[in-house]
N, C-alpha and C positions, 0 to 999 in steps of 0.2 A: 316570121311572116313580116314581110314589106308592109311599111306605112301606106295607106290608100294615098293615091298622087292627087284626086280631087277632093275639093273642100267644099265644105257648107256653110252659109254665115248663118247662126242660131240667132235669132230675134226673139228675146223674151221681152213682149210689149205688155204684159200686167193685163188690165182690164183696159178694155177698149171698146168703145159701143161700133156697131155693126157698120154705119156707113166710113168710119175712120178706116176700120180692118180691110173694106173692100177698097179704098182709095190705097191703103200701102198695096196689098195686092196686084192692083192694076198697075203701080209704079213699077212695081219688082216683075209683075210679067212682062213690062214691056224691056225692061233692063235683060232678062235673060234672054229674050227673044233675039234683042240685038248681039249678046256674048253668050250661046250656050254653054261655055263653059263654067257660067254663074251658077250657083243653087243657093239658096234662101230655106229656111223653115221658120215659119212664125208659130209661137206660142203663145197663147193668149185665153183671158175670158172675157164674154159679153155681160152686156147687159141683156135683161129680157127681151129676146126679139123668136119672131118664129120666120123662118125662111121658107119662101116657096120656092120648088125648082120651077124653070122655065114652061111645064106643061101642067103644072098643077094648079087646080082650081081653087079660087080662094075660100068654096065651101069647106074646104079640110080644115080650116081654121072657123070651127062655128061660131065661137063667141061673137059678141058685137063689139062695136069699135066702143062702145063705151064701159063694155065690162073689160076689154083688153087695158084702155086708159086706168080703170082701178088697180090692175094688177101690175100697172106699170110696164106693160109690153107693147111693141108694135109687130106689124106685118111688113115682110120686105120681099117682092120677089127678085130673083136672082138666076146668073146663068149657070147653071149646073143641072144635071139629071138629077133622076130622084124626087121624091114626094117632100111633104112638109116635115121642118126638122125644128127642133126647140134648141135656142141656145141660152144660156145664163149664168150668172155665178156660181162657183162650183162644181161649172165643168171646163174641162181642161180640151183646148180647140187649138188644131195644127192644121196651117196652111203650107203645104210645101211648095214651092214655087221652083220648077225645075225640066229640063231638057228630056224628055222622054227617048230622042233621038240619040243624044248622049249615053244614056244609060242604056239604049239597046231593049228598051220597053215598048210592048204596045199596053193599050189601056188596060186590057185584063191582066195583064203582067204587074202594072202598075198598080192597080186596085188590088191583087193579091199581095204583094207586098206590104202595102197599108195594113191590112188585115195582120199580116204574121207579125208585123211592129206590135200593134193593140194587142194580140195574142201573147206576145212575149213578156211584154209588159205585166199585162195580168198576170203571169205567169209567177212573176217576179212576188204576188203576193199571196199565191197560193191561190189563185182562182182559176180554175180550168174555164177556157171560153172555144168557142167554136165559130167558122163561118157556116153560112147556108146558102146553098149556091142560088135559090129562088129570092131568097131577102137579103138584100145588101148589109152589111155591117158587121159585126162581131156582138154573139149571143153566148149568153150565160144559162146553159138550160132552154127553155124556151122562151126568156126574157132578153131583150136586146139591151145592151150596156153600152155601145157606141154605133155610132151612125158614121156612114162614109158618103161624101157626095162629091165627085170628082167634075172638075171644068178643066176643059182642055183647046188651046188656042194656037193652032200654029205648032202643035206638038210640043207642046208648054203646058204644065201642070198649074191649076190655081184652085183654089176652095180646098176642100180635104176632109179631117175626121173631128168627131167629137166625141170623149170619153166621158158619160158620166160620173162624177166624181164623190164630191159633196153636195149633188143638186138636189135642189129643190121639187120633188117627184110629182107634187102637186100640178104645175105649169105643163106637164103633159097632157093634164087631163083633159085641157082646152081645144086637144088635137087629136087627128088619127095619124101616130108616128109614120111618116113614110109612107103614108097610104095604105098600111097594114093591118085590117081588122082584127082581132081575136088574141094579137100576141100583147103581151105587158112589156115594158120597159123595166129597168133595175138601175143600180148605183156601185160602188165600189163602197161606199158607207152602208149603204142597206144590206150587201153582202156580208159584210165583215163586222158589222156592228158597232163601228168608231168612225171618227172622223180621221180622214186620209190627211198627210201633209203634202199639201200642192207642192210645194219648192220641190221636195225630194223628189214626187212623182213627175213632173217637168223634167227633171234631169235624168229619169229612168227612159223616158220617151226620147230624148234627144242620143241616148246612146244607142237603143234600139235600134233608132232611125238612121244612126250615121252607118251601124253595123249592117244593116239588111240592105243599104243601098251604097255600102263598098266606099264611104266616105268618111273624111275625119273634119272635125270643126275647124273653122278657119274662114280666111277670104277678108282682106283688106278692102275690098271693093266697096261701094256705096251703098248704102241701103238700112 
């Protein structure tokens, strides 16, 4: 089987506050818009933050500003679809920045590929997961384990996915995750009953992402 000709630059950013991560995305978004042959995947974790989709009401985070300050979290409104999402330590977040046109994808096809990446990663840990058509993301039984929120500008993707790994699940108690009432959230740690090696997990995500999108790691371009 021939090696994929397209490359993707993998950026392992570590722990990054949300504003800095958004700045990184915007810079790389402009770079890919200027040259659609470039692709990036940023993998990181965030400080505690609740992000609101562009049409989401602040009431989706019922906690007061004072309570948010007590738990060390903030609220940020961002340009993506979907409802309110929590990000924080112990959660692996991925931001693919790539040209849908170059990959021959529409938004639905791209979304499906991200779901496939995550279900295949979880399968490596013996966790059977699934997608639910009316509820975006990845589910284990009736509990959501990964959120997906996609932004697209000029057919270039940004924002991405968040996989609950060693996540402090109490932070989800302050919101209605993705606006879905009556549904619970879970994490890999909760399901498997042990702490997950996050560095190894990041490597699995990289491998499944590259395989699903038919790319190889590389790219000597800036970013």
